[in-house]
N, CA, C and O atoms as CSV, one atom per row, in Angstrom:
chain,resi,resn,atom,element,x,y,z
A,1,LYS,N,N,101.996,107.663,76.258
A,1,LYS,CA,C,100.908,107.399,75.343
A,1,LYS,C,C,99.615,107.245,76.134
A,1,LYS,O,O,99.577,106.571,77.164
A,2,CYS,N,N,98.585,107.865,75.648
A,2,CYS,CA,C,97.282,107.857,76.325
A,2,CYS,C,C,96.264,107.153,75.428
A,2,CYS,O,O,96.179,107.420,74.230
A,3,THR,N,N,95.493,106.244,76.040
A,3,THR,CA,C,94.404,105.581,75.321
A,3,THR,C,C,93.122,105.730,76.132
A,3,THR,O,O,93.167,105.956,77.341
A,4,ILE,N,N,91.994,105.603,75.468
A,4,ILE,CA,C,90.696,105.627,76.135
A,4,ILE,C,C,90.202,104.183,76.185
A,4,ILE,O,O,90.145,103.504,75.160
A,5,THR,N,N,89.846,103.716,77.386
A,5,THR,CA,C,89.367,102.354,77.586
A,5,THR,C,C,87.947,102.408,78.115
A,5,THR,O,O,87.680,103.053,79.129
A,6,ASP,N,N,87.026,101.724,77.422
A,6,ASP,CA,C,85.644,101.639,77.903
A,6,ASP,C,C,85.545,100.505,78.909
A,6,ASP,O,O,86.002,99.393,78.644
A,7,THR,N,N,84.952,100.781,80.060
A,7,THR,CA,C,84.760,99.784,81.105
A,7,THR,C,C,83.281,99.790,81.489
A,7,THR,O,O,82.555,100.702,81.095
A,8,PRO,N,N,82.819,98.796,82.246
A,8,PRO,CA,C,81.426,98.825,82.720
A,8,PRO,C,C,81.120,100.058,83.572
A,8,PRO,O,O,79.956,100.412,83.757
A,9,LEU,N,N,82.168,100.714,84.093
A,9,LEU,CA,C,81.972,101.914,84.915
A,9,LEU,C,C,82.124,103.203,84.116
A,9,LEU,O,O,82.135,104.292,84.690
A,10,GLY,N,N,82.240,103.088,82.793
A,10,GLY,CA,C,82.399,104.251,81.942
A,10,GLY,C,C,83.802,104.326,81.361
A,10,GLY,O,O,84.640,103.470,81.646
A,11,PRO,N,N,84.063,105.345,80.546
A,11,PRO,CA,C,85.373,105.465,79.898
A,11,PRO,C,C,86.457,105.947,80.880
A,11,PRO,O,O,86.208,106.777,81.755
A,12,PHE,N,N,87.662,105.397,80.701
A,12,PHE,CA,C,88.822,105.786,81.495
A,12,PHE,C,C,89.967,106.147,80.564
A,12,PHE,O,O,90.186,105.496,79.543
A,13,ARG,N,N,90.687,107.184,80.928
A,13,ARG,CA,C,91.904,107.581,80.227
A,13,ARG,C,C,93.039,106.763,80.843
A,13,ARG,O,O,93.230,106.793,82.058
A,14,ARG,N,N,93.789,106.036,80.023
A,14,ARG,CA,C,94.863,105.169,80.513
A,14,ARG,C,C,96.191,105.668,79.956
A,14,ARG,O,O,96.384,105.752,78.743
A,15,ILE,N,N,97.094,105.995,80.864
A,15,ILE,CA,C,98.383,106.571,80.486
A,15,ILE,C,C,99.501,105.627,80.921
A,15,ILE,O,O,99.595,105.261,82.092
A,16,LYS,N,N,100.348,105.239,79.966
A,16,LYS,CA,C,101.486,104.388,80.298
A,16,LYS,C,C,102.541,105.246,80.986
A,16,LYS,O,O,102.905,106.316,80.497
A,17,MET,N,N,103.022,104.764,82.122
A,17,MET,CA,C,104.022,105.502,82.894
A,17,MET,C,C,105.408,104.952,82.574
A,17,MET,O,O,105.555,103.778,82.235
A,18,SER,N,N,106.412,105.799,82.684
A,18,SER,CA,C,107.787,105.328,82.493
A,18,SER,C,C,108.317,104.823,83.832
A,18,SER,O,O,107.961,105.340,84.891
A,19,ILE,N,N,109.163,103.817,83.768
A,19,ILE,CA,C,109.728,103.200,84.962
A,19,ILE,C,C,111.228,103.453,84.961
A,19,ILE,O,O,111.912,103.179,83.975
A,20,SER,N,N,111.730,103.974,86.068
A,20,SER,CA,C,113.180,104.142,86.192
A,20,SER,C,C,113.669,103.183,87.274
A,20,SER,O,O,113.201,103.234,88.411
A,21,GLN,N,N,114.597,102.320,86.923
A,21,GLN,CA,C,115.164,101.363,87.867
A,21,GLN,C,C,116.220,102.066,88.719
A,21,GLN,O,O,117.059,102.803,88.200
A,22,THR,N,N,116.172,101.834,90.014
A,22,THR,CA,C,117.174,102.437,90.892
A,22,THR,C,C,118.320,101.476,91.155
A,22,THR,O,O,119.379,101.871,91.644
A,23,SER,N,N,118.096,100.209,90.826
A,23,SER,CA,C,119.180,99.234,90.989
A,23,SER,C,C,119.159,98.323,89.777
A,23,SER,O,O,118.825,98.771,88.680
A,24,GLY,N,N,119.503,97.062,89.945
A,24,GLY,CA,C,119.645,96.143,88.824
A,24,GLY,C,C,118.438,96.077,87.907
A,24,GLY,O,O,117.301,96.157,88.372
A,25,GLU,N,N,118.669,95.934,86.623
A,25,GLU,CA,C,117.613,95.813,85.625
A,25,GLU,C,C,116.814,94.542,85.877
A,25,GLU,O,O,117.388,93.458,85.983
A,26,GLY,N,N,115.507,94.667,85.974
A,26,GLY,CA,C,114.661,93.511,86.176
A,26,GLY,C,C,114.876,92.822,87.507
A,26,GLY,O,O,114.783,91.598,87.596
A,27,GLU,N,N,115.160,93.588,88.537
A,27,GLU,CA,C,115.429,93.025,89.853
A,27,GLU,C,C,114.209,92.274,90.396
A,27,GLU,O,O,113.075,92.734,90.261
A,28,ALA,N,N,114.455,91.119,91.007
A,28,ALA,CA,C,113.372,90.309,91.568
A,28,ALA,C,C,112.700,91.052,92.719
A,28,ALA,O,O,113.372,91.588,93.601
A,29,VAL,N,N,111.369,91.078,92.700
A,29,VAL,CA,C,110.576,91.812,93.678
A,29,VAL,C,C,110.174,90.878,94.822
A,29,VAL,O,O,109.809,89.727,94.586
A,30,PHE,N,N,110.240,91.375,96.064
A,30,PHE,CA,C,109.776,90.626,97.225
A,30,PHE,C,C,108.288,90.347,97.028
A,30,PHE,O,O,107.527,91.286,96.794
A,31,PRO,N,N,107.840,89.078,97.114
A,31,PRO,CA,C,106.449,88.737,96.793
A,31,PRO,C,C,105.389,89.432,97.644
A,31,PRO,O,O,104.261,89.618,97.186
A,32,HIS,N,N,105.728,89.818,98.871
A,32,HIS,CA,C,104.750,90.467,99.750
A,32,HIS,C,C,105.056,91.955,99.960
A,32,HIS,O,O,104.661,92.545,100.966
A,33,ALA,N,N,105.765,92.547,98.995
A,33,ALA,CA,C,106.114,93.969,99.096
A,33,ALA,C,C,104.857,94.830,99.142
A,33,ALA,O,O,103.835,94.492,98.544
A,34,LYS,N,N,104.947,95.942,99.858
A,34,LYS,CA,C,103.882,96.952,99.864
A,34,LYS,C,C,104.157,97.909,98.711
A,34,LYS,O,O,105.298,98.058,98.273
A,35,ALA,N,N,103.111,98.547,98.230
A,35,ALA,CA,C,103.278,99.538,97.172
A,35,ALA,C,C,102.474,100.782,97.526
A,35,ALA,O,O,101.331,100.692,97.976
A,36,ASN,N,N,103.088,101.945,97.317
A,36,ASN,CA,C,102.450,103.236,97.558
A,36,ASN,C,C,102.620,104.104,96.325
A,36,ASN,O,O,103.666,104.073,95.676
A,37,ALA,N,N,101.599,104.874,96.004
A,37,ALA,CA,C,101.691,105.839,94.907
A,37,ALA,C,C,101.030,107.130,95.352
A,37,ALA,O,O,99.933,107.120,95.911
A,38,HIS,N,N,101.700,108.228,95.102
A,38,HIS,CA,C,101.141,109.550,95.361
A,38,HIS,C,C,100.994,110.225,94.000
A,38,HIS,O,O,101.987,110.519,93.336
A,39,VAL,N,N,99.756,110.466,93.591
A,39,VAL,CA,C,99.466,111.051,92.292
A,39,VAL,C,C,99.110,112.510,92.509
A,39,VAL,O,O,98.187,112.828,93.259
A,40,HIS,N,N,99.851,113.402,91.846
A,40,HIS,CA,C,99.651,114.843,91.995
A,40,HIS,C,C,98.919,115.384,90.771
A,40,HIS,O,O,99.312,115.115,89.636
A,41,PHE,N,N,97.850,116.152,91.009
A,41,PHE,CA,C,97.102,116.806,89.954
A,41,PHE,C,C,97.111,118.304,90.209
A,41,PHE,O,O,96.943,118.755,91.342
A,42,GLN,N,N,97.306,119.065,89.149
A,42,GLN,CA,C,97.215,120.511,89.272
A,42,GLN,C,C,95.740,120.879,89.340
A,42,GLN,O,O,94.939,120.415,88.529
A,43,LYS,N,N,95.385,121.713,90.307
A,43,LYS,CA,C,93.989,122.132,90.465
A,43,LYS,C,C,93.616,123.130,89.380
A,43,LYS,O,O,94.453,123.887,88.889
A,44,ASP,N,N,92.352,123.111,89.022
A,44,ASP,CA,C,91.806,124.069,88.071
A,44,ASP,C,C,91.749,125.426,88.773
A,44,ASP,O,O,91.069,125.556,89.790
A,45,PRO,N,N,92.444,126.436,88.256
A,45,PRO,CA,C,92.460,127.750,88.927
A,45,PRO,C,C,91.070,128.353,89.103
A,45,PRO,O,O,90.844,129.113,90.044
A,46,SER,N,N,90.134,128.024,88.205
A,46,SER,CA,C,88.790,128.617,88.309
A,46,SER,C,C,87.982,127.996,89.448
A,46,SER,O,O,86.953,128.547,89.841
A,47,SER,N,N,88.438,126.843,89.991
A,47,SER,CA,C,87.665,126.201,91.050
A,47,SER,C,C,88.265,126.425,92.440
A,47,SER,O,O,87.764,125.872,93.419
A,48,SER,N,N,89.324,127.223,92.543
A,48,SER,CA,C,89.938,127.436,93.862
A,48,SER,C,C,89.068,128.349,94.712
A,48,SER,O,O,88.355,129.212,94.200
A,49,SER,N,N,89.143,128.141,96.013
A,49,SER,CA,C,88.318,128.943,96.924
A,49,SER,C,C,88.917,130.326,97.105
A,49,SER,O,O,90.047,130.588,96.694
A,50,SER,N,N,88.179,131.165,97.699
A,50,SER,CA,C,88.623,132.555,97.861
A,50,SER,C,C,89.563,132.724,99.045
A,50,SER,O,O,90.064,133.825,99.274
A,51,SER,N,N,89.816,131.654,99.809
A,51,SER,CA,C,90.677,131.805,100.988
A,51,SER,C,C,92.121,132.080,100.603
A,51,SER,O,O,92.868,132.677,101.378
A,52,GLY,N,N,92.525,131.644,99.391
A,52,GLY,CA,C,93.868,131.953,98.936
A,52,GLY,C,C,94.950,131.024,99.470
A,52,GLY,O,O,96.083,131.100,98.994
A,53,ASN,N,N,94.665,130.158,100.429
A,53,ASN,CA,C,95.721,129.295,100.951
A,53,ASN,C,C,95.565,127.845,100.504
A,53,ASN,O,O,96.178,126.951,101.088
A,54,ASP,N,N,94.748,127.597,99.469
A,54,ASP,CA,C,94.641,126.257,98.900
A,54,ASP,C,C,95.923,125.940,98.147
A,54,ASP,O,O,96.497,126.811,97.493
A,55,SER,N,N,96.364,124.715,98.236
A,55,SER,CA,C,97.528,124.282,97.481
A,55,SER,C,C,97.190,124.319,95.998
A,55,SER,O,O,96.024,124.195,95.624
A,56,ALA,N,N,98.200,124.489,95.153
A,56,ALA,CA,C,97.984,124.552,93.715
A,56,ALA,C,C,97.754,123.170,93.120
A,56,ALA,O,O,97.441,123.054,91.935
A,57,HIS,N,N,97.905,122.120,93.922
A,57,HIS,CA,C,97.677,120.773,93.402
A,57,HIS,C,C,96.980,119.890,94.431
A,57,HIS,O,O,96.983,120.165,95.630
A,58,GLU,N,N,96.390,118.829,93.920
A,58,GLU,CA,C,95.710,117.840,94.750
A,58,GLU,C,C,96.548,116.566,94.729
A,58,GLU,O,O,97.100,116.202,93.690
A,59,VAL,N,N,96.644,115.894,95.857
A,59,VAL,CA,C,97.408,114.653,95.946
A,59,VAL,C,C,96.456,113.511,96.300
A,59,VAL,O,O,95.716,113.581,97.281
A,60,ILE,N,N,96.490,112.474,95.490
A,60,ILE,CA,C,95.715,111.269,95.771
A,60,ILE,C,C,96.708,110.184,96.153
A,60,ILE,O,O,97.636,109.887,95.401
A,61,LYS,N,N,96.508,109.593,97.329
A,61,LYS,CA,C,97.410,108.560,97.837
A,61,LYS,C,C,96.762,107.192,97.659
A,61,LYS,O,O,95.641,106.956,98.108
A,62,LEU,N,N,97.486,106.304,97.000
A,62,LEU,CA,C,97.009,104.952,96.746
A,62,LEU,C,C,98.004,103.968,97.351
A,62,LEU,O,O,99.199,104.255,97.414
A,63,PHE,N,N,97.520,102.811,97.797
A,63,PHE,CA,C,98.438,101.828,98.369
A,63,PHE,C,C,97.847,100.434,98.293
A,63,PHE,O,O,96.644,100.254,98.102
A,64,ILE,N,N,98.716,99.462,98.446
A,64,ILE,CA,C,98.327,98.064,98.568
A,64,ILE,C,C,99.234,97.477,99.642
A,64,ILE,O,O,100.447,97.684,99.622
A,65,ASP,N,N,98.636,96.740,100.582
A,65,ASP,CA,C,99.400,96.206,101.719
A,65,ASP,C,C,100.352,95.085,101.341
A,65,ASP,O,O,101.379,94.908,101.995
A,66,SER,N,N,100.035,94.327,100.302
A,66,SER,CA,C,100.902,93.243,99.850
A,66,SER,C,C,100.638,92.986,98.372
A,66,SER,O,O,99.485,92.884,97.954
A,67,LEU,N,N,101.708,92.881,97.577
A,67,LEU,CA,C,101.538,92.551,96.167
A,67,LEU,C,C,101.005,91.132,95.993
A,67,LEU,O,O,100.372,90.821,94.984
A,68,ALA,N,N,101.258,90.282,96.966
A,68,ALA,CA,C,100.789,88.893,96.946
A,68,ALA,C,C,101.139,88.195,95.631
A,68,ALA,O,O,100.301,87.529,95.023
A,69,LEU,N,N,102.383,88.361,95.208
A,69,LEU,CA,C,102.856,87.677,94.008
A,69,LEU,C,C,103.100,86.207,94.321
A,69,LEU,O,O,103.370,85.840,95.465
A,70,ALA,N,N,103.003,85.382,93.306
A,70,ALA,CA,C,103.236,83.952,93.483
A,70,ALA,C,C,104.623,83.714,94.059
A,70,ALA,O,O,105.582,84.390,93.689
A,71,THR,N,N,104.723,82.749,94.966
A,71,THR,CA,C,106.003,82.417,95.578
A,71,THR,C,C,105.942,80.985,96.098
A,71,THR,O,O,104.873,80.379,96.166
A,72,VAL,N,N,107.078,80.470,96.454
A,72,VAL,CA,C,107.191,79.173,97.104
A,72,VAL,C,C,108.108,79.385,98.292
A,72,VAL,O,O,109.138,80.050,98.179
A,73,GLU,N,N,107.736,78.820,99.433
A,73,GLU,CA,C,108.584,78.968,100.623
A,73,GLU,C,C,109.531,77.779,100.715
A,73,GLU,O,O,109.106,76.624,100.681
A,74,HIS,N,N,110.816,78.081,100.832
A,74,HIS,CA,C,111.825,77.038,101.016
A,74,HIS,C,C,111.917,76.683,102.498
A,74,HIS,O,O,111.737,77.539,103.364
A,75,SER,N,N,112.194,75.429,102.774
A,75,SER,CA,C,112.216,74.980,104.173
A,75,SER,C,C,113.486,75.406,104.899
A,75,SER,O,O,113.506,75.454,106.129
A,76,THR,N,N,114.540,75.714,104.159
A,76,THR,CA,C,115.786,76.147,104.797
A,76,THR,C,C,116.109,77.570,104.376
A,76,THR,O,O,115.677,78.042,103.325
A,77,CYS,N,N,116.872,78.236,105.215
A,77,CYS,CA,C,117.244,79.637,104.965
A,77,CYS,C,C,118.766,79.729,104.889
A,77,CYS,O,O,119.469,79.464,105.864
A,78,GLN,N,N,119.257,80.109,103.717
A,78,GLN,CA,C,120.696,80.324,103.558
A,78,GLN,C,C,121.021,81.734,104.043
A,78,GLN,O,O,120.448,82.703,103.546
A,79,THR,N,N,121.916,81.859,104.989
A,79,THR,CA,C,122.218,83.183,105.538
A,79,THR,C,C,123.434,83.824,104.893
A,79,THR,O,O,123.620,85.035,105.007
A,80,SER,N,N,124.263,83.044,104.220
A,80,SER,CA,C,125.509,83.619,103.716
A,80,SER,C,C,125.522,83.846,102.207
A,80,SER,O,O,126.445,84.485,101.702
A,81,TYR,N,N,124.528,83.344,101.470
A,81,TYR,CA,C,124.534,83.550,100.022
A,81,TYR,C,C,123.105,83.453,99.465
A,81,TYR,O,O,122.208,82.883,100.086
A,82,ASP,N,N,122.934,84.036,98.265
A,82,ASP,CA,C,121.660,83.951,97.554
A,82,ASP,C,C,121.598,82.629,96.798
A,82,ASP,O,O,122.600,82.177,96.245
A,83,GLU,N,N,120.424,82.014,96.776
A,83,GLU,CA,C,120.196,80.875,95.893
A,83,GLU,C,C,119.662,81.450,94.589
A,83,GLU,O,O,118.682,82.194,94.602
A,84,VAL,N,N,120.286,81.120,93.467
A,84,VAL,CA,C,119.887,81.679,92.174
A,84,VAL,C,C,119.659,80.559,91.163
A,84,VAL,O,O,120.024,79.409,91.405
A,85,GLY,N,N,119.053,80.904,90.033
A,85,GLY,CA,C,118.854,79.953,88.955
A,85,GLY,C,C,117.777,78.926,89.217
A,85,GLY,O,O,117.829,77.829,88.659
A,86,ILE,N,N,116.801,79.247,90.050
A,86,ILE,CA,C,115.751,78.305,90.411
A,86,ILE,C,C,114.676,78.284,89.318
A,86,ILE,O,O,114.170,79.331,88.916
A,87,THR,N,N,114.339,77.092,88.849
A,87,THR,CA,C,113.323,76.927,87.811
A,87,THR,C,C,111.953,77.359,88.343
A,87,THR,O,O,111.547,76.985,89.444
A,88,LEU,N,N,111.250,78.159,87.525
A,88,LEU,CA,C,109.904,78.637,87.876
A,88,LEU,C,C,108.892,77.912,86.998
A,88,LEU,O,O,108.840,78.138,85.789
A,89,LEU,N,N,108.092,77.045,87.599
A,89,LEU,CA,C,107.098,76.294,86.849
A,89,LEU,C,C,105.924,77.191,86.469
A,89,LEU,O,O,105.395,77.925,87.304
A,90,GLU,N,N,105.523,77.124,85.200
A,90,GLU,CA,C,104.480,78.023,84.710
A,90,GLU,C,C,103.148,77.832,85.438
A,90,GLU,O,O,102.393,78.792,85.590
A,91,GLU,N,N,102.849,76.618,85.887
A,91,GLU,CA,C,101.576,76.418,86.593
A,91,GLU,C,C,101.562,77.118,87.952
A,91,GLU,O,O,100.490,77.416,88.479
A,92,ASN,N,N,102.737,77.383,88.525
A,92,ASN,CA,C,102.825,78.107,89.798
A,92,ASN,C,C,103.151,79.588,89.616
A,92,ASN,O,O,102.838,80.409,90.477
A,93,PHE,N,N,103.780,79.920,88.496
A,93,PHE,CA,C,104.235,81.282,88.244
A,93,PHE,C,C,103.764,81.726,86.854
A,93,PHE,O,O,104.489,81.545,85.876
A,94,PRO,N,N,102.548,82.311,86.749
A,94,PRO,CA,C,102.064,82.793,85.451
A,94,PRO,C,C,103.067,83.778,84.836
A,94,PRO,O,O,103.818,84.431,85.560
A,95,SER,N,N,103.077,83.884,83.507
A,95,SER,CA,C,104.059,84.735,82.833
A,95,SER,C,C,103.923,86.203,83.210
A,95,SER,O,O,104.917,86.929,83.220
A,96,LYS,N,N,102.701,86.656,83.522
A,96,LYS,CA,C,102.466,88.049,83.931
A,96,LYS,C,C,101.507,88.079,85.099
A,96,LYS,O,O,100.612,87.243,85.217
A,97,GLU,N,N,101.714,89.064,85.961
A,97,GLU,CA,C,100.809,89.327,87.096
A,97,GLU,C,C,100.501,90.818,87.091
A,97,GLU,O,O,101.368,91.632,86.772
A,98,TRP,N,N,99.265,91.180,87.444
A,98,TRP,CA,C,98.847,92.573,87.534
A,98,TRP,C,C,98.293,92.857,88.913
A,98,TRP,O,O,97.586,92.036,89.498
A,99,ARG,N,N,98.625,94.032,89.426
A,99,ARG,CA,C,98.078,94.498,90.702
A,99,ARG,C,C,97.570,95.918,90.499
A,99,ARG,O,O,98.094,96.670,89.678
A,100,GLN,N,N,96.537,96.271,91.262
A,100,GLN,CA,C,95.916,97.586,91.132
A,100,GLN,C,C,95.909,98.312,92.459
A,100,GLN,O,O,95.529,97.751,93.487
A,101,LEU,N,N,96.328,99.557,92.431
A,101,LEU,CA,C,96.258,100.434,93.595
A,101,LEU,C,C,95.090,101.373,93.352
A,101,LEU,O,O,95.055,102.080,92.345
A,102,GLY,N,N,94.141,101.384,94.266
A,102,GLY,CA,C,92.961,102.213,94.100
A,102,GLY,C,C,91.779,101.380,93.654
A,102,GLY,O,O,91.902,100.176,93.425
A,103,ASP,N,N,90.629,102.032,93.532
A,103,ASP,CA,C,89.380,101.341,93.264
A,103,ASP,C,C,88.649,102.039,92.126
A,103,ASP,O,O,88.275,103.206,92.252
A,104,LEU,N,N,88.441,101.333,91.013
A,104,LEU,CA,C,87.726,101.916,89.875
A,104,LEU,C,C,86.305,102.322,90.237
A,104,LEU,O,O,85.789,103.307,89.708
A,105,GLU,N,N,85.675,101.579,91.126
A,105,GLU,CA,C,84.298,101.869,91.498
A,105,GLU,C,C,84.177,103.194,92.242
A,105,GLU,O,O,83.105,103.798,92.266
A,106,GLY,N,N,85.274,103.646,92.847
A,106,GLY,CA,C,85.274,104.924,93.541
A,106,GLY,C,C,85.356,106.101,92.598
A,106,GLY,O,O,85.380,107.254,93.030
A,107,LYS,N,N,85.401,105.801,91.268
A,107,LYS,CA,C,85.485,106.855,90.244
A,107,LYS,C,C,86.665,107.794,90.496
A,107,LYS,O,O,86.568,109.003,90.283
A,108,SER,N,N,87.766,107.223,90.948
A,108,SER,CA,C,88.982,107.992,91.163
A,108,SER,C,C,90.070,107.398,90.284
A,108,SER,O,O,89.792,106.515,89.472
A,109,VAL,N,N,91.279,107.858,90.427
A,109,VAL,CA,C,92.384,107.304,89.651
A,109,VAL,C,C,92.822,105.975,90.246
A,109,VAL,O,O,92.650,105.732,91.440
A,110,VAL,N,N,93.380,105.128,89.417
A,110,VAL,CA,C,94.005,103.893,89.869
A,110,VAL,C,C,95.362,103.780,89.186
A,110,VAL,O,O,95.575,104.316,88.098
A,111,VAL,N,N,96.266,103.079,89.842
A,111,VAL,CA,C,97.565,102.760,89.253
A,111,VAL,C,C,97.594,101.248,89.081
A,111,VAL,O,O,97.337,100.501,90.025
A,112,GLN,N,N,97.909,100.804,87.868
A,112,GLN,CA,C,97.996,99.385,87.570
A,112,GLN,C,C,99.467,99.029,87.396
A,112,GLN,O,O,100.180,99.659,86.615
A,113,LEU,N,N,99.916,98.010,88.134
A,113,LEU,CA,C,101.317,97.595,88.109
A,113,LEU,C,C,101.430,96.231,87.443
A,113,LEU,O,O,100.703,95.303,87.795
A,114,GLY,N,N,102.335,96.110,86.487
A,114,GLY,CA,C,102.560,94.856,85.782
A,114,GLY,C,C,103.884,94.237,86.202
A,114,GLY,O,O,104.888,94.933,86.354
A,115,PHE,N,N,103.875,92.926,86.385
A,115,PHE,CA,C,105.075,92.176,86.770
A,115,PHE,C,C,105.256,91.030,85.789
A,115,PHE,O,O,104.284,90.369,85.424
A,116,LYS,N,N,106.487,90.786,85.359
A,116,LYS,CA,C,106.750,89.670,84.456
A,116,LYS,C,C,107.591,88.619,85.176
A,116,LYS,O,O,108.460,88.929,85.991
A,117,ARG,N,N,107.300,87.379,84.845
A,117,ARG,CA,C,108.043,86.274,85.433
A,117,ARG,C,C,109.482,86.308,84.931
A,117,ARG,O,O,109.738,86.495,83.741
A,118,LEU,N,N,110.398,86.127,85.844
A,118,LEU,CA,C,111.811,86.064,85.485
A,118,LEU,C,C,112.114,84.720,84.831
A,118,LEU,O,O,111.359,83.761,84.991
A,119,SER,N,N,113.220,84.654,84.097
A,119,SER,CA,C,113.591,83.383,83.478
A,119,SER,C,C,113.996,82.362,84.540
A,119,SER,O,O,113.816,81.160,84.345
A,120,ARG,N,N,114.536,82.832,85.652
A,120,ARG,CA,C,114.912,81.980,86.790
A,120,ARG,C,C,114.633,82.754,88.073
A,120,ARG,O,O,114.756,83.978,88.106
A,121,GLY,N,N,114.256,82.030,89.134
A,121,GLY,CA,C,113.964,82.652,90.416
A,121,GLY,C,C,115.180,82.722,91.314
A,121,GLY,O,O,116.224,82.137,91.025
A,122,THR,N,N,115.026,83.450,92.412
A,122,THR,CA,C,116.097,83.611,93.388
A,122,THR,C,C,115.516,83.645,94.798
A,122,THR,O,O,114.390,84.092,95.014
A,123,VAL,N,N,116.309,83.163,95.750
A,123,VAL,CA,C,115.973,83.287,97.169
A,123,VAL,C,C,117.138,84.040,97.803
A,123,VAL,O,O,118.226,83.482,97.949
A,124,PRO,N,N,116.924,85.311,98.184
A,124,PRO,CA,C,118.014,86.088,98.773
A,124,PRO,C,C,118.487,85.494,100.101
A,124,PRO,O,O,117.730,84.836,100.814
A,125,ALA,N,N,119.748,85.742,100.406
A,125,ALA,CA,C,120.313,85.305,101.691
A,125,ALA,C,C,119.442,85.833,102.822
A,125,ALA,O,O,119.031,86.993,102.808
A,126,GLY,N,N,119.159,84.975,103.807
A,126,GLY,CA,C,118.361,85.373,104.957
A,126,GLY,C,C,116.862,85.262,104.750
A,126,GLY,O,O,116.092,85.607,105.647
A,127,SER,N,N,116.429,84.789,103.588
A,127,SER,CA,C,115.000,84.669,103.291
A,127,SER,C,C,114.663,83.219,102.955
A,127,SER,O,O,115.548,82.422,102.643
A,128,THR,N,N,113.391,82.890,103.021
A,128,THR,CA,C,112.933,81.570,102.582
A,128,THR,C,C,111.960,81.686,101.411
A,128,THR,O,O,111.538,80.664,100.870
A,129,LEU,N,N,111.590,82.912,101.002
A,129,LEU,CA,C,110.607,83.104,99.942
A,129,LEU,C,C,111.273,83.267,98.578
A,129,LEU,O,O,112.160,84.100,98.394
A,130,LEU,N,N,110.825,82.457,97.640
A,130,LEU,CA,C,111.317,82.515,96.266
A,130,LEU,C,C,110.777,83.768,95.586
A,130,LEU,O,O,109.581,84.051,95.639
A,131,ARG,N,N,111.664,84.503,94.954
A,131,ARG,CA,C,111.278,85.693,94.191
A,131,ARG,C,C,111.313,85.340,92.718
A,131,ARG,O,O,112.339,84.899,92.201
A,132,GLY,N,N,110.183,85.536,92.040
A,132,GLY,CA,C,110.102,85.113,90.651
A,132,GLY,C,C,109.601,86.157,89.681
A,132,GLY,O,O,109.380,85.847,88.510
A,133,TYR,N,N,109.412,87.412,90.140
A,133,TYR,CA,C,108.866,88.455,89.269
A,133,TYR,C,C,109.684,89.737,89.338
A,133,TYR,O,O,110.304,90.059,90.352
A,134,ALA,N,N,109.660,90.455,88.218
A,134,ALA,CA,C,110.262,91.792,88.147
A,134,ALA,C,C,109.171,92.781,87.756
A,134,ALA,O,O,108.259,92.440,87.004
A,135,PHE,N,N,109.266,93.997,88.266
A,135,PHE,CA,C,108.347,95.082,87.922
A,135,PHE,C,C,108.613,95.442,86.464
A,135,PHE,O,O,109.751,95.739,86.099
A,136,SER,N,N,107.566,95.418,85.620
A,136,SER,CA,C,107.802,95.623,84.190
A,136,SER,C,C,107.061,96.802,83.573
A,136,SER,O,O,107.561,97.402,82.621
A,137,GLN,N,N,105.884,97.153,84.087
A,137,GLN,CA,C,105.163,98.285,83.507
A,137,GLN,C,C,104.128,98.829,84.480
A,137,GLN,O,O,103.727,98.163,85.435
A,138,ALA,N,N,103.707,100.065,84.208
A,138,ALA,CA,C,102.724,100.721,85.071
A,138,ALA,C,C,101.846,101.639,84.227
A,138,ALA,O,O,102.292,102.245,83.253
A,139,PHE,N,N,100.577,101.718,84.639
A,139,PHE,CA,C,99.616,102.592,83.975
A,139,PHE,C,C,98.851,103.391,85.017
A,139,PHE,O,O,98.586,102.907,86.117
A,140,LEU,N,N,98.501,104.621,84.659
A,140,LEU,CA,C,97.614,105.462,85.460
A,140,LEU,C,C,96.294,105.528,84.709
A,140,LEU,O,O,96.258,105.914,83.541
A,141,SER,N,N,95.208,105.152,85.378
A,141,SER,CA,C,93.880,105.210,84.759
A,141,SER,C,C,93.023,106.217,85.509
A,141,SER,O,O,92.960,106.208,86.738
A,142,GLN,N,N,92.361,107.089,84.744
A,142,GLN,CA,C,91.561,108.162,85.327
A,142,GLN,C,C,90.207,108.193,84.646
A,142,GLN,O,O,90.144,108.144,83.418
A,143,PRO,N,N,89.113,108.272,85.409
A,143,PRO,CA,C,87.790,108.322,84.768
A,143,PRO,C,C,87.635,109.607,83.968
A,143,PRO,O,O,88.131,110.667,84.350
A,144,ILE,N,N,86.941,109.483,82.863
A,144,ILE,CA,C,86.626,110.658,82.040
A,144,ILE,C,C,85.264,111.159,82.486
A,144,ILE,O,O,84.255,110.470,82.334
A,145,VAL,N,N,85.245,112.349,83.030
A,145,VAL,CA,C,84.014,112.930,83.561
A,145,VAL,C,C,83.510,113.986,82.583
A,145,VAL,O,O,84.260,114.852,82.133
A,146,ASP,N,N,82.220,113.890,82.267
A,146,ASP,CA,C,81.627,114.879,81.337
A,146,ASP,C,C,81.450,116.211,82.002
A,146,ASP,O,O,80.969,117.155,81.375
């Protein structure tokens, strides 16, 4: 589904992306995970150069070094089992978090990632960081150029 969103930088086309889970449904995300997106656009055939060796598509690479999701560090590290069922206080863990890959001011595409707070947190074996969010939705936003 595509919607048009007016922003202070002009109108943007916003497209909801589908998410395919590769492992458990609603898996807890590492709070400092990196995110990369490669967005492929088909080039307009009328704008290709005469050299003939231009690729048929353009790739825009977006990234964020750390999602910086809310977390709490535990003082001890369990190495043999996961700690599960940890209560997530709303004042420390908002119900939703959003992160953006790319810069709207650059008048390029951006990818917006949505994360929802889990009903209970987990600390995986070998870690001290509480994981309290799952990846829930994503949008691609593109400026509308006249």
